[in-house]
N, C-alpha and C positions, 0 to 999 in steps of 0.2 A: 685433368688438365686445370685450369688457370682458364675464367672468361670471362667476358664482360657480358652480363645478365640482365634482363629489366626485368623487374617485378611490379610497378605500376607509374602511375603517374610521378617523370622525376623521380626515381627510385631504379637506379642502378647501383649493381653492385658486380664487385672481381668475386668469384668465388669457384671453387669444388666441381665441376660439370664433367659426364662422361666422355673419354677421346673419342673423337670419330673413325669410324672404322672402314674399310672395302664393305661396303654391301651389294655392286655389281661390279665384273670382269673392267668395265668400262670406267671406272674411277682411279682415285689419286688421294693419297694424305699427304696435303704437302703442312713441313712445322715454316708457321709464321715467324719471322723478322721486324714486321713491322705490319701495322694496319690504322688504321683513321676511324675518326668519326664522318660522316655524313649530314649533310644539308638535311636528307630523308630522314637520316635516327631519326631527329629533331622533334617529325611531324608525332610518334607512338610518343614520346618522350613527355611532351607536351600534351597528352591525350588527345590528341585528333585522330590516331588510329587505332583499331584494337589491339588491345595487349595482351599475351600468353605466360600470364605469371613465371618467371625465372625460365624462360625461352634468351637462349645465346640471343646477339644483337651483334650487327656488325655485319657488311658483305664487303669490302675493302681490303686486298692484303699480297703481300708479297711475299718470298721465303723459298725452301730448297723439300723440296718431294723427295718427301719420307719413305712415303713407298705407293706400289702402282696393280691395280689387279691385273690379271691375268691377260687381257685383251689390249694394255695398252704399250705399246710398241714405240711410238715416238718420245717417250722421256725415262728417267732411272734415277734410281733415287741418289741424292747429291745434286740432278739438276736447279738452276736456281731458277727462279721461274714468277711471271708475272700472271696474277689470276683474275679474269674476268668479274666481275659480279654478276654477270649473268652464265652457264655453262651452256656450251648447245655442241651438238654432234659434227656440226660446219660442217654435214651432207645433205641432209635435209634440202627437200625442196623450200623452204623457206629460207633457208641459211647457205644455198646456191641466188637464191634473189639477192644477198646482201640484207636479209634482213634476220640474223641471226639471235635476237631479241625476245623472236617467235618461233624461236626453235620446237621441233613435233615433240623433244626430248628436254627442252628445258628444267634446271634449275639451277639457283641458287645459293651464291655462298654465306653460312649460315651462322660460323664463327670467326668473321675476320677481325673482332675484337679478340683474340683466343690463342690459345699457342697453336695448336694444330687446327686445319678446318680440309672437310669431304670437297673434293671438285669430282662432281659429275663429268661421265666424258672428257677423258684427257685428252685424249689425243685432238681432240676438236676445239678446246678450248684453251690450254696453258699455252703462256708464248715463254720457250727460255730466252735469258738473257746473254746464253754467249758467257759466262762464269758470274762469279762472285760480283755484283755492282762497288763502285768508289762509294763511299760513305757523300760524297756529292752530288752522286745520281737517282740516290737511294728515294729522295721524294719525292724526283719525277719520276721514277720508275711506275710510285705509290701511285700516285696522279692517274698513271694511265689506266690502274683499273676500277676506273670509274668517272672522275670528274673533267679529267681532259677530255676523254670520248664522248661524255656527255657535251660540251660544249661545242664538241667538235661535228657533231649530230646535229646542231642546234641550226648551225650555219651552214652544213649542207641542206638541211632541209629548209632553210629559211632563202634557199639560194642565194648566195652567196655569192660576187665575181667581182672580179680585180676590173681596180676603178670604180666601185659601187660605193653607194651610203646604206649602212648598215648602223640601227642602235640596238640595244644591248639591255632588257630590262632586268634586272637583278647585278647586286653585286659581292654576292657568296661568292665560292668553290667554282661556281657552274658557271654562274654569270663570267666571272673574271677569265675563265679560262674560253668562253667562246669571245671575248673579244681578241683573245692568243688567235684564235682561230683564224676569225676573220682577216686579222693582221697579217696571217699568214695564209692566207686566199687569196691579198693585194690587195683586200677593201681602201678606198681612198681617203673616205672619212668613216670615222669610227666613232660612237655618241655613247659612251658608256654613261646611264641611270642611275647614280650615286650618291647616298648625301652621309657617307662616311670622306674622312680625312684618310686615312689609311686604305683605304679600298679605292678612293682614287688615285693616292699615288700608286697601288701596284696595278689597275685598270690602264694610266698613263704610261707605265713600263711596258705592260703588254702590247702598246699598240694604239689604245683610246686618244683618238684627235680633238676629243672635244668628254665634258665632260655634267650632267646635268643635273643638281642637284634639288630643283623641284619636282612635285610627284601630282598626277591628276593633272586636271587642265592649266595648272601653270605648267609643268612637266611635256604637255604634247603643244605649248604656243611658243614653249621657247627651243625643242626640237623641230618644229616650223621655222624657227627664225633662223636656227644656224642652215637649216637644208629651204632658207628661200625660198618657204612656202609648200614647198613638193612634198614631202615629208621623205621616209626611208625606204629605200627596192628592198630589203632586207631587216626584220626584225625578229630578235628572238629574245624568247619568253623562258627567262631560267629560274622562276619562282612558284607555279601552279596555283597562283590565289586570285580568285575573278578580278581582283584592285589590277595587279600584273597585265593581267590577260586583257582587261581595259584597258591598259596602257601600250601595251602593245597594237593593239587593234587603232587608238585613236593615234598613233606615229606612226603609221603605214599610209605608203601613198598609194591610189590606185595602178593594180595590177600587181602592187606589195606578196609576200609572201611572208608569214609570220613561224620561222620553226621554234616551236614547243617543247620543253624536254623537262621543267620544272611538273611534279606529279601533280595531277592536278587536287584541288582540295575546294568544293562549292564555287566550280568555275560554271557562268551559264554566257555560253558565247551572242556576239553582237548578230545574229545572222543577216540582218536588215541592213548593218553594215558591211557588211562582207559581201553582198549580194548588188547591192547598190556602188560599190567600188572594188567589186572584181576582188578582193581582198582574200587570197586562200590557207590556211593552214594547214602545217603538213610537222610532222613530228613521231614524238613517244617516245617507251623508252629506247636506250644507246645501242643498238649489235654492239657493245665492245670489239667484242675479236676480230670485227670488218675491216676498223679502222687500225688496232695495235699494230700490224706490222709497220708501215709508214708513220705512227704515229712514233713509233720506237729507232726506226731511222731517224728524223728528226729531231727526239733527245738524244740520240749517241752522237748525233752530228753538230749537234751545239743549236741549232738552228731556234727551241724553244727551252724554256726552262718553266715547265710550268711546276714543278715542286714548291716553288717560289708562292704558291696560295697557302702556304702549312707555315705558318708565325707563332705555333707554336708546339713543341715537342712534350710526352711527357710520358714514365714510363707504364706498363699496363697496367700496372697496379693503382694509376690515379684515372683510370679513365671514369671513376665520377666526375671529376673534377674537370674534367676535356666536356663533358656535355656539358655543364655548368658554362663555362666560360664561351662556348659555342649559343648556348640559348640564349646567354645575355650579352651575346655581341659584342664580348673582350677579346673574338680571337677569330680571324674567318675560317680556319680548318685545324683539327686537330691531329699530329703525327703521335702513336703508340706505338715504343718501343716493348718488341714482347721479347 
């Protein structure tokens, strides 16, 4: 099959690799119809994460079930499905507690930017859409594989409540979905921290009531002015750098919680401030399967349209350009048609 592979820093190729096969009776093979590039894919692309030269890359995809293992009972060939980036059995103690991203049998999508993907524990992981979606729904269904549930997880972890004040640190696809999540949850004041006009516009469309373009101390000062010196009830940290985490704690009011979903890179927590101000930290890798049923209903009912984060669509063979566009911030998120 054709799949996107990574060979070194900023060295992305689309080439022939072996088709995935059923390895366990609980597996399924999905024929990918659309995949995309995630902000976290840029960490290895930029050399910030280890690279295994020639390995496939990409963990977000939707498509049609092609083959199932002997123990798969909930799906059959021909079913159109959403593939959570983290696979789970949905029955272990951690899954039952709502932490499917820490499943005892956790596995990950590894060729979401390819023609086929193997899904571990298909019965626990996959979510059927009830038929092939209309073209208009495809971007939002694809967003449900990672970025929308991840933004939602940030809001849940931060304890967003109706009538509250929320600050979202990060204006990538996850941060924008965090804005959307906070809006759906009824936050009264939603402050998006963004320096890019097109992202500011989408954040506003998703429900942001204020936009702060400043960074560091100036950004914290602007948030304090908006919140009348109090700070935010809930903060969504959607980047994963030391600067973004520092900004998140700088704008959190005493007693608030920072919900973090950005993959941490070089982060040092301000433990002294956390102690003095009673500011908590919750979050981590999103348990996508936990949130999928509710989010799918919100998409199908028309209440949310997270697919708007895709501002560039390319064929799979142009995956290298997709990475360049996101790396250079010419695109928020790129959909790859397979």
